[in-house]
N, C-alpha and C positions, 0 to 999 in steps of 0.2 A: 398465731403459732407461738408457743412459749419457748423460753430458753432451752428447757430440756429436750423438746422437740426438735429444735434446730440443732443442738449439739448431736442428738441421734441421726438426724439427717446428714450431718457433715460426716459423722463417722461411717455410716453405710456407704456415702458417696467415695469417700476415701479408701475403703475396703474394696469396693467395685473397681475403682480405678486402678488400685494396685493389681488385682486379680487380672484385669484386662491386660495390663502392660507387661505383667509377667508372662501371659499367654501369647502376646505378640512377641516378645523377646523369644520365647521358646520355638515359635514357628519359624521366626527368622532364622535361628541357629540351625533347624533342620534343612531348610532350603539352602542356606550358605554351606552347610557341610556336603549337600549333594553336589553344589557347584565345585567345592574344593577338591572332591575325589573324581571329578570328571573333566576338568579342564587343565591345560598346562600351567605350571606355575611361573611367576615372574614374566608373564606376558600380559600386556594391556588389553583387557577385554573391552567390549562395547560399552558405551556409556560411562566410561572411567572407572570401571572395576578391574581389580587385580588380585590374584591369589599370591600370597607370599609365605615363605616359611620363616618363622622367627625362632631364634635359638636362644637358649641360656645355657650356663654351666651344668645344669640338670637334665635338660632335654630340650626338644623342639616342639613347636606347635604349627600348624598351618591355620591361616586366617584369611578371611575376605575383606578387602579394603574398597573403599569408594574414593576416588579423587575428589576432593572438595573444590568449590569455586573459590575458596579463600587460599592464600599464599603465606607460607612462613616468612615473617618480617626479616629474619636473619639470614635464612638461605635463598630465598626467593622461590623456593619449590612449592608446588601445591601440597596442601595439607592432606594427609590420608586419614579417613574416617574409617574405623573399623567396624564391620558390620555385625560381627559375632564374638568378640571377645568379651568374656564374663569372669575372668580369673583373678582381678584384683590388680594392684599397683605393680607387683613384681611377678614376672613370668616364672611359674614353677617355685615361688617363693625365693628366687634368686636376686639379691640386690644388685647384681651387675645387669640385669635385664628389666629396665625401667619401662612399664608399659603405661605411664601416666598419659592421659589424654586418649588413650585407645579403648576405653571401657565402652561396652555397648550402651548407646543412649536411645531414648524414646524417639527422638527426633531422627537419627539415622535409621532407626527401625521402621519408622513410618515411610521414609523415603524409599527404603529398599522394598516394602512392601507395595508402594505405589508404582516403582519401576518394575516389579514383577507382574503387577496387574496390566501394565502398560506395554508388556511384551519382551521384557529382558531376557527371559528364558530362551525365546525363538532367535532373538538377535545373537545371543552367545552360541547357540547351536549352528546357525548360519555362518558364523565366524569360525567355529571350529571345522565345519564342513569345508570351507574354502581352504583353510589352512591343510586339511588332509589332500584336497584335490592339487594344490600347489606343489605339495611334497612328492605326490605320485607322478605328477608331470615331471618335476625335476629329476626324479629317479629315473624315468623312462629315457629322458635325454642322456643322462649319464651311462646308463646301460647300453645305449646305442653306441656311445662314443667308446666304451670299453670292449666292444665286440670287434 
């Protein structure tokens, strides 16, 4: 193989990798969007996922995070990995809403895809159903007392 052939091969491989990664990120954003519009916000979901609203001086956005196995060295809290944010360092361009470290990464997208393939959506559905049943039972007890 000549140097020219090797360079062409490298260019093709790079283009294919970029296309596949963009396709992965888009699919992840679509599934994350469905979750964000279906589940309660600020409630820890199965497998360490949580939907949170993030605000800037310009507006707000809803994002899906996954609690990492790593901890922040200063706060001691688990690091949240954003599943679907692709908007750049500043939320809505607002310098007061720094999103450094929250950008969508290939690793987080692959982990999310693996979790979906392993049954995450069913786990979340079971969790939401249990919350609904719990609320109905509590309401019945309160209604009985109010009568």
